[in-house]
N, CA, C and O atoms as a DFTB+ gen file, in Angstrom:
424 C
 N C O
     1  1      26.261     -31.957     -37.607
     2  2      25.310     -31.281     -36.786
     3  2      24.809     -30.038     -37.517
     4  3      25.585     -29.289     -38.110
     5  1      23.494     -29.839     -37.461
     6  2      22.908     -28.677     -38.116
     7  2      22.274     -27.776     -37.066
     8  3      21.561     -28.232     -36.172
     9  1      22.545     -26.529     -37.198
    10  2      21.946     -25.548     -36.297
    11  2      21.062     -24.625     -37.114
    12  3      21.371     -24.297     -38.259
    13  1      19.977     -24.221     -36.520
    14  2      19.132     -23.224     -37.170
    15  2      19.067     -22.003     -36.276
    16  3      19.116     -22.097     -35.049
    17  1      18.961     -20.900     -36.900
    18  2      18.910     -19.626     -36.190
    19  2      17.499     -19.074     -36.309
    20  3      16.988     -18.894     -37.415
    21  1      16.886     -18.811     -35.199
    22  2      15.542     -18.224     -35.192
    23  2      15.695     -16.759     -34.853
    24  3      16.235     -16.394     -33.808
    25  1      15.224     -15.955     -35.724
    26  2      15.258     -14.516     -35.496
    27  2      13.888     -14.093     -34.983
    28  3      12.861     -14.330     -35.619
    29  1      13.902     -13.475     -33.840
    30  2      12.665     -13.011     -33.235
    31  2      12.433     -11.569     -33.652
    32  3      13.312     -10.718     -33.511
    33  1      11.249     -11.308     -34.162
    34  2      10.925      -9.955     -34.588
    35  2      10.570      -9.091     -33.384
    36  3      10.311      -9.600     -32.294
    37  1      10.564      -7.804     -33.593
    38  2      10.187      -6.869     -32.530
    39  2       8.753      -7.129     -32.080
    40  3       8.450      -7.032     -30.891
    41  1       7.886      -7.451     -33.005
    42  2       6.489      -7.732     -32.669
    43  2       6.381      -8.983     -31.807
    44  3       5.599      -9.021     -30.857
    45  1       7.165     -10.007     -32.137
    46  2       7.160     -11.234     -31.343
    47  2       7.706     -10.973     -29.937
    48  3       7.195     -11.508     -28.953
    49  1       8.738     -10.153     -29.857
    50  2       9.306      -9.813     -28.547
    51  2       8.297      -9.025     -27.713
    52  3       8.162      -9.254     -26.511
    53  1       7.601      -8.111     -28.347
    54  2       6.592      -7.329     -27.634
    55  2       5.463      -8.233     -27.139
    56  3       4.956      -8.055     -26.032
    57  1       5.077      -9.198     -27.964
    58  2       4.039     -10.153     -27.580
    59  2       4.494     -11.008     -26.397
    60  3       3.709     -11.274     -25.487
    61  1       5.755     -11.436     -26.407
    62  2       6.299     -12.218     -25.302
    63  2       6.369     -11.378     -24.026
    64  3       6.070     -11.875     -22.940
    65  1       6.759     -10.117     -24.153
    66  2       6.821      -9.221     -23.000
    67  2       5.437      -9.000     -22.406
    68  3       5.275      -8.987     -21.186
    69  1       4.436      -8.827     -23.270
    70  2       3.069      -8.625     -22.792
    71  2       2.563      -9.882     -22.084
    72  3       1.914      -9.789     -21.042
    73  1       2.856     -11.054     -22.647
    74  2       2.433     -12.301     -22.013
    75  2       3.060     -12.440     -20.628
    76  3       2.396     -12.870     -19.685
    77  1       4.323     -12.080     -20.506
    78  2       5.004     -12.140     -19.212
    79  2       4.398     -11.129     -18.252
    80  3       4.187     -11.438     -17.079
    81  1       4.119      -9.932     -18.732
    82  2       3.497      -8.905     -17.899
    83  2       2.129      -9.357     -17.413
    84  3       1.760      -9.113     -16.264
    85  1       1.372     -10.018     -18.293
    86  2       0.043     -10.519     -17.917
    87  2       0.171     -11.569     -16.808
    88  3      -0.594     -11.548     -15.844
    89  1       1.121     -12.470     -16.942
    90  2       1.334     -13.491     -15.912
    91  2       1.715     -12.853     -14.584
    92  3       1.208     -13.245     -13.533
    93  1       2.607     -11.869     -14.631
    94  2       3.048     -11.193     -13.411
    95  2       1.896     -10.429     -12.763
    96  3       1.745     -10.454     -11.542
    97  1       1.087      -9.753     -13.570
    98  2      -0.028      -8.973     -13.037
    99  2      -1.082      -9.888     -12.423
   100  3      -1.628      -9.583     -11.363
   101  1      -1.366     -10.986     -13.072
   102  2      -2.353     -11.935     -12.538
   103  2      -1.863     -12.510     -11.214
   104  3      -2.640     -12.644     -10.269
   105  1      -0.587     -12.847     -11.142
   106  2      -0.009     -13.388      -9.910
   107  2      -0.029     -12.335      -8.800
   108  3      -0.307     -12.658      -7.645
   109  1       0.259     -11.096      -9.139
   110  2       0.232     -10.021      -8.137
   111  2      -1.186      -9.784      -7.645
   112  3      -1.394      -9.532      -6.458
   113  1      -2.154      -9.860      -8.530
   114  2      -3.556      -9.716      -8.153
   115  2      -3.931     -10.810      -7.157
   116  3      -4.521     -10.533      -6.114
   117  1      -3.591     -12.031      -7.479
   118  2      -3.898     -13.161      -6.600
   119  2      -3.220     -12.988      -5.242
   120  3      -3.837     -13.216      -4.202
   121  1      -1.964     -12.588      -5.256
   122  2      -1.216     -12.394      -4.012
   123  2      -1.903     -11.341      -3.141
   124  3      -2.041     -11.523      -1.932
   125  1      -2.332     -10.244      -3.759
   126  2      -2.971      -9.161      -3.010
   127  2      -4.322      -9.601      -2.436
   128  3      -4.652      -9.267      -1.297
   129  1      -5.088     -10.335      -3.208
   130  2      -6.378     -10.816      -2.712
   131  2      -6.164     -11.751      -1.532
   132  3      -6.814     -11.608      -0.497
   133  1      -5.252     -12.709      -1.685
   134  2      -5.008     -13.689      -0.626
   135  2      -4.388     -13.052       0.615
   136  3      -4.535     -13.586       1.714
   137  1      -3.704     -11.928       0.464
   138  2      -3.156     -11.217       1.621
   139  2      -4.278     -10.629       2.477
   140  3      -4.114     -10.450       3.683
   141  1      -5.401     -10.333       1.859
   142  2      -6.543      -9.773       2.577
   143  2      -7.472     -10.874       3.056
   144  3      -7.909     -10.871       4.207
   145  1      -7.771     -11.812       2.173
   146  2      -8.710     -12.890       2.515
   147  2      -8.171     -14.199       1.941
   148  3      -8.281     -14.462       0.744
   149  1      -7.585     -15.015       2.821
   150  2      -6.989     -16.256       2.340
   151  2      -8.071     -17.247       1.916
   152  3      -9.262     -17.008       2.119
   153  1      -7.645     -18.344       1.335
   154  2      -8.603     -19.309       0.787
   155  2      -9.517     -19.905       1.861
   156  3     -10.704     -20.117       1.613
   157  1      -8.982     -20.170       3.033
   158  2      -9.805     -20.718       4.108
   159  2     -10.894     -19.723       4.508
   160  3     -12.056     -20.096       4.669
   161  1     -10.512     -18.468       4.666
   162  2     -11.493     -17.441       5.012
   163  2     -12.542     -17.296       3.912
   164  3     -13.723     -17.112       4.204
   165  1     -12.120     -17.378       2.659
   166  2     -13.080     -17.287       1.552
   167  2     -14.118     -18.408       1.639
   168  3     -15.313     -18.166       1.470
   169  1     -13.664     -19.618       1.899
   170  2     -14.567     -20.767       1.999
   171  2     -15.508     -20.596       3.189
   172  3     -16.717     -20.790       3.068
   173  1     -14.940     -20.230       4.343
   174  2     -15.755     -20.075       5.544
   175  2     -16.767     -18.938       5.404
   176  3     -17.906     -19.062       5.852
   177  1     -16.360     -17.847       4.794
   178  2     -17.284     -16.727       4.575
   179  2     -18.404     -17.106       3.619
   180  3     -19.566     -16.770       3.848
   181  1     -18.054     -17.802       2.556
   182  2     -19.078     -18.232       1.596
   183  2     -20.083     -19.154       2.268
   184  3     -21.285     -19.048       2.022
   185  1     -19.605     -20.050       3.108
   186  2     -20.495     -20.971       3.817
   187  2     -21.383     -20.218       4.795
   188  3     -22.582     -20.487       4.877
   189  1     -20.808     -19.276       5.536
   190  2     -21.596     -18.497       6.495
   191  2     -22.643     -17.656       5.772
   192  3     -23.779     -17.544       6.233
   193  1     -22.267     -17.072       4.653
   194  2     -23.221     -16.273       3.878
   195  2     -24.335     -17.151       3.320
   196  3     -25.505     -16.769       3.360
   197  1     -23.984     -18.315       2.807
   198  2     -24.981     -19.227       2.240
   199  2     -25.941     -19.736       3.307
   200  3     -27.112     -19.990       3.024
   201  1     -25.448     -19.886       4.532
   202  2     -26.285     -20.375       5.631
   203  2     -26.994     -19.232       6.356
   204  3     -27.645     -19.443       7.378
   205  1     -26.859     -18.015       5.812
   206  2     -27.488     -16.827       6.391
   207  2     -27.050     -16.620       7.849
   208  3     -27.857     -16.284       8.716
   209  1     -25.746     -16.831       8.090
   210  2     -25.184     -16.725       9.433
   211  2     -24.410     -15.426       9.662
   212  3     -23.761     -15.272      10.696
   213  1     -24.470     -14.498       8.716
   214  2     -23.768     -13.222       8.871
   215  2     -24.733     -12.164       9.386
   216  3     -25.901     -12.133       9.000
   217  1     -24.232     -11.299      10.261
   218  2     -25.035     -10.165      10.706
   219  2     -25.200      -9.220       9.519
   220  3     -24.480      -9.360       8.531
   221  1     -26.119      -8.269       9.584
   222  2     -26.243      -7.306       8.483
   223  2     -24.939      -6.547       8.205
   224  3     -24.616      -6.280       7.048
   225  1     -24.199      -6.204       9.246
   226  2     -22.922      -5.502       9.067
   227  2     -21.895      -6.409       8.397
   228  3     -21.161      -5.979       7.507
   229  1     -21.849      -7.665       8.830
   230  2     -20.933      -8.622       8.219
   231  2     -21.300      -8.862       6.760
   232  3     -20.424      -8.935       5.898
   233  1     -22.596      -8.985       6.484
   234  2     -23.046      -9.209       5.111
   235  2     -22.639      -8.051       4.216
   236  3     -22.211      -8.258       3.080
   237  1     -22.770      -6.838       4.725
   238  2     -22.372      -5.654       3.962
   239  2     -20.873      -5.667       3.658
   240  3     -20.455      -5.383       2.535
   241  1     -20.070      -6.002       4.674
   242  2     -18.619      -6.088       4.468
   243  2     -18.271      -7.227       3.515
   244  3     -17.352      -7.106       2.706
   245  1     -19.005      -8.330       3.613
   246  2     -18.779      -9.485       2.729
   247  2     -19.054      -9.105       1.279
   248  3     -18.246      -9.398       0.397
   249  1     -20.176      -8.460       1.028
   250  2     -20.526      -8.043      -0.336
   251  2     -19.502      -7.031      -0.856
   252  3     -19.099      -7.091      -2.018
   253  1     -19.086      -6.105       0.007
   254  2     -18.059      -5.130      -0.403
   255  2     -16.758      -5.846      -0.753
   256  3     -16.079      -5.467      -1.707
   257  1     -16.410      -6.877       0.013
   258  2     -15.203      -7.649      -0.274
   259  2     -15.297      -8.410      -1.581
   260  3     -14.333      -8.464      -2.344
   261  1     -16.454      -8.998      -1.842
   262  2     -16.648      -9.693      -3.124
   263  2     -16.549      -8.719      -4.296
   264  3     -15.960      -9.037      -5.329
   265  1     -17.125      -7.544      -4.130
   266  2     -17.049      -6.514      -5.173
   267  2     -15.604      -6.110      -5.406
   268  3     -15.177      -5.944      -6.548
   269  1     -14.847      -5.949      -4.320
   270  2     -13.430      -5.601      -4.431
   271  2     -12.660      -6.686      -5.180
   272  3     -11.822      -6.375      -6.027
   273  1     -12.935      -7.957      -4.878
   274  2     -12.256      -9.046      -5.582
   275  2     -12.558      -8.976      -7.082
   276  3     -11.663      -9.168      -7.905
   277  1     -13.809      -8.702      -7.435
   278  2     -14.153      -8.567      -8.862
   279  2     -13.433      -7.381      -9.486
   280  3     -12.991      -7.463     -10.632
   281  1     -13.307      -6.278      -8.750
   282  2     -12.580      -5.107      -9.253
   283  2     -11.104      -5.428      -9.445
   284  3     -10.493      -5.000     -10.424
   285  1     -10.532      -6.181      -8.510
   286  2      -9.130      -6.572      -8.624
   287  2      -8.918      -7.428      -9.868
   288  3      -7.975      -7.209     -10.628
   289  1      -9.801      -8.402     -10.068
   290  2      -9.677      -9.286     -11.225
   291  2      -9.874      -8.531     -12.529
   292  3      -9.289      -8.895     -13.550
   293  1     -10.677      -7.501     -12.509
   294  2     -10.883      -6.690     -13.711
   295  2      -9.706      -5.742     -13.954
   296  3      -9.462      -5.338     -15.091
   297  1      -8.984      -5.391     -12.903
   298  2      -7.912      -4.391     -13.011
   299  2      -6.610      -4.928     -13.587
   300  3      -5.913      -4.212     -14.306
   301  1      -6.270      -6.184     -13.281
   302  2      -4.922      -6.629     -13.631
   303  2      -4.611      -6.644     -15.125
   304  3      -3.483      -6.314     -15.490
   305  1      -5.545      -7.007     -16.017
   306  2      -5.157      -7.001     -17.434
   307  2      -4.759      -5.598     -17.937
   308  3      -3.793      -5.446     -18.685
   309  1      -5.516      -4.589     -17.515
   310  2      -5.196      -3.222     -17.947
   311  2      -3.877      -2.746     -17.338
   312  3      -3.102      -2.047     -17.991
   313  1      -3.632      -3.123     -16.102
   314  2      -2.365      -2.748     -15.472
   315  2      -1.190      -3.373     -16.221
   316  3      -0.173      -2.719     -16.453
   317  1      -1.336      -4.628     -16.590
   318  2      -0.264      -5.296     -17.336
   319  2      -0.056      -4.660     -18.695
   320  3       1.076      -4.414     -19.112
   321  1      -1.157      -4.395     -19.386
   322  2      -1.062      -3.821     -20.735
   323  2      -0.457      -2.422     -20.721
   324  3       0.222      -2.022     -21.666
   325  1      -0.709      -1.681     -19.641
   326  2      -0.211      -0.304     -19.575
   327  2       1.223      -0.222     -19.075
   328  3       1.866       0.821     -19.186
   329  1       1.725      -1.328     -18.522
   330  2       3.078      -1.307     -17.980
   331  2       3.146      -0.629     -16.622
   332  3       4.222      -0.213     -16.191
   333  1       2.014      -0.512     -15.944
   334  2       1.963       0.142     -14.636
   335  2       2.828      -0.607     -13.622
   336  3       3.097      -1.799     -13.769
   337  1       3.249       0.112     -12.609
   338  2       4.027      -0.463     -11.522
   339  2       3.098      -1.319     -10.666
   340  3       2.243      -0.787      -9.957
   341  1       3.260      -2.626     -10.727
   342  2       2.390      -3.553     -10.011
   343  2       2.609      -3.524      -8.505
   344  3       1.766      -4.005      -7.748
   345  1       3.726      -2.968      -8.064
   346  2       4.001      -2.904      -6.630
   347  2       3.406      -1.661      -5.986
   348  3       3.403      -1.544      -4.760
   349  1       2.903      -0.735      -6.788
   350  2       2.329       0.509      -6.275
   351  2       0.870       0.287      -5.890
   352  3       0.026       0.030      -6.749
   353  1       0.581       0.386      -4.603
   354  2      -0.786       0.182      -4.115
   355  2      -1.785       1.112      -4.785
   356  3      -2.955       0.758      -4.933
   357  1      -1.344       2.289      -5.189
   358  2      -2.240       3.269      -5.811
   359  2      -2.800       2.777      -7.146
   360  3      -3.818       3.286      -7.614
   361  1      -2.144       1.797      -7.758
   362  2      -2.606       1.269      -9.041
   363  2      -3.689       0.206      -8.895
   364  3      -4.244      -0.251      -9.894
   365  1      -3.992      -0.188      -7.673
   366  2      -4.950      -1.256      -7.428
   367  2      -6.171      -0.702      -6.691
   368  3      -6.062       0.293      -5.975
   369  1      -7.326      -1.336      -6.860
   370  2      -8.505      -0.913      -6.092
   371  2      -8.236      -1.045      -4.588
   372  3      -7.589      -1.992      -4.140
   373  1      -8.741      -0.083      -3.828
   374  2      -8.552      -0.091      -2.375
   375  2      -9.448      -1.136      -1.722
   376  3     -10.575      -1.374      -2.157
   377  1      -8.923      -1.749      -0.676
   378  2      -9.704      -2.714       0.095
   379  2     -10.800      -1.936       0.833
   380  3     -10.510      -0.953       1.515
   381  1     -12.048      -2.370       0.700
   382  2     -13.129      -1.644       1.368
   383  2     -13.054      -1.774       2.892
   384  3     -12.576      -2.771       3.432
   385  1     -13.539      -0.740       3.551
   386  2     -13.562      -0.739       5.006
   387  2     -14.339      -1.959       5.508
   388  3     -15.422      -2.274       5.016
   389  1     -13.764      -2.624       6.484
   390  2     -14.431      -3.768       7.111
   391  2     -14.170      -5.106       6.461
   392  3     -14.346      -6.139       7.107
   393  1     -13.757      -5.127       5.206
   394  2     -13.579      -6.400       4.506
   395  2     -12.415      -7.209       5.088
   396  3     -12.557      -8.410       5.316
   397  1     -11.289      -6.578       5.325
   398  2     -10.138      -7.295       5.872
   399  2     -10.408      -7.766       7.297
   400  3     -10.018      -8.869       7.680
   401  1     -11.073      -6.927       8.071
   402  2     -11.400      -7.300       9.450
   403  2     -12.338      -8.500       9.478
   404  3     -12.160      -9.424      10.272
   405  1     -13.339      -8.474       8.603
   406  2     -14.274      -9.612       8.519
   407  2     -13.524     -10.881       8.139
   408  3     -13.726     -11.929       8.753
   409  1     -12.662     -10.794       7.136
   410  2     -11.906     -11.966       6.704
   411  2     -11.063     -12.510       7.851
   412  3     -10.926     -13.724       8.003
   413  1     -10.501     -11.617       8.655
   414  2      -9.689     -12.041       9.789
   415  2     -10.471     -12.812      10.834
   416  3      -9.903     -13.606      11.585
   417  1     -11.784     -12.578      10.882
   418  2     -12.639     -13.292      11.828
   419  2     -12.991     -14.702      11.355
   420  3     -13.496     -15.514      12.130
   421  1     -12.726     -14.986      10.089
   422  2     -13.079     -16.280       9.535
   423  2     -11.858     -17.070       9.132
   424  3     -11.983     -18.193       8.644
């Protein structure tokens, strides 16, 4: 039987740690988005918006929610790279007023 020993360099370990951090941050981002607006609500809101069935107030909250989702998706890579505490709400974009309430209606 032959065994080989693989020595992992510090750079390789750092790369593996960053990859794991990226996976964790992306998963946390998804979890936070779905906690506010689940997939069913997202589908129903998109359909209502496409059919022009939202009131002006609802449309405003919908657009604010979409903007927030884009901000969340843009935030996670930097949070992972910086080693920020992913459980700290202060590290994530705030949910806009009205967006969670609108999602709850759909």
